[in-house]
C-alpha positions, 0 to 999 in steps of 0.5 A, spaced: 448 126 217 448 120 211 454 118 210 456 113 204 464 112 205 467 110 211 471 115 216 476 114 221 470 113 226 467 108 222 474 104 222 475 105 230 468 102 231 469 096 226 476 095 229 472 094 236 468 089 233 474 085 230 477 085 237 471 082 240 471 077 235 478 075 236 477 075 243 471 071 243 474 066 238 479 064 244 476 057 247 469 058 245 464 053 248 463 049 242 467 051 236 463 048 230 457 052 233 461 058 234 463 058 227 456 057 224 454 063 228 460 067 226 458 066 219 452 070 220 456 075 223 461 076 217 454 076 212 451 081 216 458 085 216 458 085 208 451 087 208 452 093 212 458 095 208 454 094 202 448 098 204 452 104 206 456 104 200 449 104 196 444 108 200 448 111 205 446 111 213 448 115 219 453 114 224 448 112 229 445 107 225 452 104 224 453 104 231 447 100 233 448 095 228 455 094 230 452 094 237 447 088 235 453 084 232 457 085 239 451 082 243 451 076 238 458 075 238 458 074 245 452 070 245 456 065 240 462 064 244 458 062 250 453 058 245 447 063 247 445 058 253 451 059 257 452 066 257 453 068 265 450 074 265 447 073 271 454 072 274 456 078 271 450 082 275 451 079 281 459 081 281 457 088 279 451 090 282 450 084 287 443 083 284 441 076 282 437 078 276 434 071 274 431 070 281 428 077 281 425 076 275 423 069 276 427 066 270 428 059 270 432 059 264 438 063 261 435 069 257 440 071 253 438 069 247 431 072 248 435 079 249 439 078 243 432 077 239 429 083 242 436 087 240 435 085 233 428 088 232 430 094 237 438 096 234 437 094 227 430 098 226 434 105 224 438 101 219 432 098 216 428 104 216 433 108 212 433 102 207 425 103 206 426 110 206 430 110 200 426 104 197 419 108 198 421 115 198 414 118 198 411 113 204 409 117 210 413 115 217 407 111 219 407 107 213 415 106 214 414 104 221 409 098 219 413 096 213 419 095 218 416 092 223 413 087 218 420 086 215 423 084 222 417 079 223 418 076 216 426 076 217 425 073 224 421 067 221 426 066 216 432 066 221 428 061 225 427 056 218 434 057 217 436 055 224 431 049 223 434 047 217 441 047 219 439 043 226 436 038 221 443 036 219 446 036 226 446 031 231 441 032 237 446 034 242 449 039 236 442 041 234 441 043 241 447 047 242 446 051 236 439 052 237 439 054 244 432 052 245 433 049 252 427 045 252 422 050 250 418 048 245 415 055 244 422 058 243 422 060 236 415 063 237 418 067 243 424 069 239 420 072 234 415 076 238 421 079 242 424 081 236 417 084 234 416 088 241 423 091 240 422 094 233 415 096 235 418 100 241 423 103 238 419 105 232 414 108 236 419 112 239 422 114 233 415 116 230 414 120 236 420 124 235 419 125 228 412 128 229 415 133 235 420 135 230 415 137 225 410 140 230 416 145 232 
């Protein structure tokens, strides 16, 4: 159901994000870099509320959007490169994820970029659905995928521009490249993969509903 006004369930979801941000603000690894990342969180929250007020979104899309922000806030606290997800896996499941996957770097930043394409796809789809009301689902699918690719590129440009004004150490803390010269390319690719994956799942479900 498309909703344009916040209800109790929306306020509860937003409160959970606020609590997460407050907890994440306690002793982050590098406060200046943390603030830079959280500026993006504030911008995205404002964008979400404006989009909801203007065109309306369903609660499913609203929650996926906030889930992405949750993942981002956790990453900001640990500077992305130092999120101890492998330790968490070991503690909870007695399973070394990095070793089993053959990873030699912290992969949390890759996960966040994948989540960008995967979790924000429904909201982007809704936007294009409103902007292009006569477009077919397949056309909307490719429009959203291209939008994810374009915004991922713009983000990498902004990240590069910010890093240019920082010291080499601060730039590394903010960017989290971990010595990988192809970091930006891989991040953009994973965002695209996330969008393609959920896009085709959603398209398949829509076709199934039409056939019924």
